[in-house]
N, C-alpha and C positions, 0 to 999 in steps of 0.2 A: 364892474359897476358903472353904469352909464352916467351917473350923476357925479362921479369922482372928480371930474374936471371943474365942476361948479364949486364956488366957495360956500354956497348955502345948501342945506339938505333939500330934498325935492318937495318940501311942504313948508307952508308959512308957520313960523313959531315966533313967539315974542320973548323967548328965554335967552337964546344965545345964537351965535353963528360961528363960522369958521371950523377949526379943528375940534373944538369941544362939541359942537353940534353934530359933527360927523361921527365922533367917538360915541356919543349917546345914541345916535341913529343906528350905527352898526351894532351896538349892544342890544338895542331893542329888536332889531331885525333878527339877530341870533336867538333871542329869547322867543320870539314869535308873537303874533297878535293874540292868540287865544290865551297863552300863558300870561302875557302882560295884562290882558283884560281881567283874568282871574285874580292876579295879584292886586290889582287896583280895586277890585270888588271886595276882596277879603281884608281890606285894611281895617284897623281899629283906631280909635282916636288916640290911644296912648302910644302906638307905635306905627310909623309910616310904613308902607309896603316896601319890601326889599327888591331891588332891581340889580342887574349885574354890575352896574356902576352906581355906587351909593350917592354920587353927586347929581343924579338925574332928578330934576324937580317933577312933581306930579303933573304940573301944567304941560310940560314938554311931552310927557307920556300921553296925556289926553289929546294934545294936538296931533301926535303921531298916530294914535288910534283913529282920530277923525279923518286923517289923511287916508288910512287904509280902508275906512268905511266908504269914503267917497270913491276910492279906486274900485272897490267891490261893486258899488252901485253902477258905476260906469260900465264895468264888465257885464253885469246883469242886463243893463239896458242894451248893450251891443248884442248880447245873445238873443234877446227878444226881437230886436230889429232883424237879425239874421234869420230867425225863425219865421218872421212875417214875410220876408223876401222869398224864402223857400216855399211857403204856402201859396203866395201869389203866383209863383212860377208853376207850381203844381196845378192850381186852379186854371191858369191860362192853358196849360197843356191839355187838361181835360176838356176845356171848352173848344179849343181850336183843333184838337186831335194831332196826330203825328203830321209832320210836314211831308209833303210829297217829294219823292226822290227826283232829282233833276237829271 
């Protein structure tokens, strides 16, 4: 875990820090983004959603999901940028043709 050295989890949250935050973070990572999102979506007003650690506040889960959403958007933007670079190189190769052998 690259963030284990830090005292704070890899995202901003206003709920806690230190060991408790890392315990919650690891619990949610083990649960997975899709499962956490489903549990949060299927909550009803009489009973809060159940997470691996019952002490995790819903706000922490929402902050964690926002972190993963931002991370996914960055990955998608990087993939688009890489695709654009490949297309530019391909168009340049078509325009200029193969380089002459020296």
